[in-house]
Steps between C-alpha positions, in 0.01 A plus 500: 500500500230765499580863573327482838679181600837636391471839666378347827781245505704529820835547332598617154843560356556672166848489351623647173853386429623770262227731369469485123503792256750699703877535465691288749394270783249605763269278705176536697405327825160532666390299803145520641317334786118512512501796262756699703834597349786348698783587264532668163835571339650635182825303476804561281729195495720594204877493541660843544683668215796723572454808283706734717792257512494468120585867445769542767841577352343544156562804280247784488478435126370145545259514793186596306561203269543261792192613693280481189525123552318525832170484314403397149187715520642814666851497351471856363368623833794350691744645245350847539496489881862388489605770255327771704684381813834499316440848360391625842818363659727644232314828452431430132236721339320379187335699223128562468504281188649208698247552777207492257631192320549315827145574612372387160702178526372440851142547378542215252574266789204629703269411211660160445475398864148632560362340184667169586359503852145607425458316171674170569490458878194680641232489231484116499384516863224743408380260230518207744785332310825351625732669251520701181505177294129414542424873485663516156271221385186654650572865421766516227417857395579640845824303529607620154450861617718436804768339281498804270560735794771273634670503160483881488677533835770247410578682175492831691767383744712338232506817291612724788701265727650272234327193641158442649660319796836589659560837328836580344469871410437650846824639645604742776499840334285412200436236234740290294272544198214744443178439309459669164220735399350216296512274806303750705249566221435126469462461876255790505288343227509157666384649832221699335383193309478304825289749697176336374647163604567630851141627508364160399699319770394754763137464393524123533648524850241759604233249400656251740527737797222322688727191505762689704466413871339767715765537769656809653762558767647834600876505467785740430586560135854600397615636162715762334334841489591805293304824503274527197580152361383141512858388528680174434856632473566819700396613845526419870319255729137572584260326738121491523530521880705818543554824312877488546703422190812289562817530292594187309844538659338387825311202360632261766307696763185442293531129421632397846573147378470217748507120498180293509528132596251397230692667218844491343428854382516786748183691586458875537288751692488875551210669686295180542571128524519487120463711188420447132686608188408463133244636257225541760738688731609730217137554402394586855781752541510654152161461328438874507764522228346247261491603135163500317512146355594346835247710690225380267591133557520552876147639484381204294642267766330699776829580673480796737784696654597219741445126477584245770401185312831326414328313215459839329875511440432345159253774415757761603752331269266544204444865593877542504525349151293791369701749707824365356366495142385861509816630665718299261339665200572841655864405568547378143364829367741691726794293378399539136448872546845547650667256260711205613854623568803276526663545839850422625497306825769655719407330829799422723522306827558656840470394862153534643171345605159541340143379483280441197126437513240435231156343498518144378167368367461331841592805706776725624854365456814621678870449418788637709870471409828624638812532279871550553695756298558247220130439459496157664187419698575463872143510637158399371143476628175444313137491605268320259126584460375149578735498801294798620163336427545168683385627842199665341398174330518332841283769661251471214486124560428557868212733415356303206513146640241551779262663249499192275549223758148361446559440129609174332873430513544534123344845506715613794811367327417685179434832675828486692685414178326787320603736779865404456474536122342843540830628641680380184789372714854440382587259780846394378608864486395554863714224654845649543 
């Protein structure tokens, strides 16, 4: 069928049963009649998972280990959000050394996830290939660079968290085992050695920027904000729509979760019908605090102070890789300068309720727990980044589909799939 014959056909239906190169199961439905969109849906059919129920009646000492199993990619992030909520509930204060080491550990996971997403899942689309397998055959040098960066991040997490997936050293009040001076010196050298590799990958992606769809839609962007910092770990809730900063303790009044009939995952909204979280949201709210390496890459990508093209989320992820690398080197120097000191963890349980929030690679993550006086969990609530992005994907679909309705079905299908992949969704994590 020719393009003209296909696009003028009275009825067309495009179905994608489970989008590939994303985590979990999400589907696309598009129905058209004489070039007019009748129905377009982002559907999540995956069975719910009961994270909150899993931690009820569990000890405060075990919860961060349990919730690390929510996601094999963001296990450190979930552990840290959990620990911060526990410490908030029990009024536990940690040392500056612990705080720095946690941020450094968290950065390893940011690198791992961003490199995985851009290098293995997004770049094949920009080369017009169906996966990283044919890309490895056609462009082995680029894939080898991505693998090297992925290896760096895995070793980074293993050295600080004890394992690269499902950490074992992160505890309320501190760490079960601290890195040595030699560990930190090696990590510093490994990071420095990989800066040229990051540059090469960024240069390759910049050369493919014209392959990124030209699509924009104004929306609300939500992320942690902290004065003077491009933050991933501390801060309160900021929005691109309003100047007001919301306490993380009130996160339920931000996410406003509700049920959508086309999704087993809840949707969210704040000041509009939807909002976006993730690297692009963080960039839009915090780019004035970029460090020199990241600022240079943002300039090379042509990113301004605000970007409303959801496909640019992958570019923002690469910018964040440079931000994380530069800040990590500074943190390591601070730790080495102060000297690693063994600390006694004296944390004790008490009755209370608390919230922890950190930026997962995919966006802002919230954990809330309540505890009895013995430290048993009696209440739990979590809001997952992809959970917060589902409504925004739907609204992007509704805006994009009419713009591309005259194109061949294969091209429409690919662009809608690429849009989903741009959000880097963790769909399984969002169904709970």
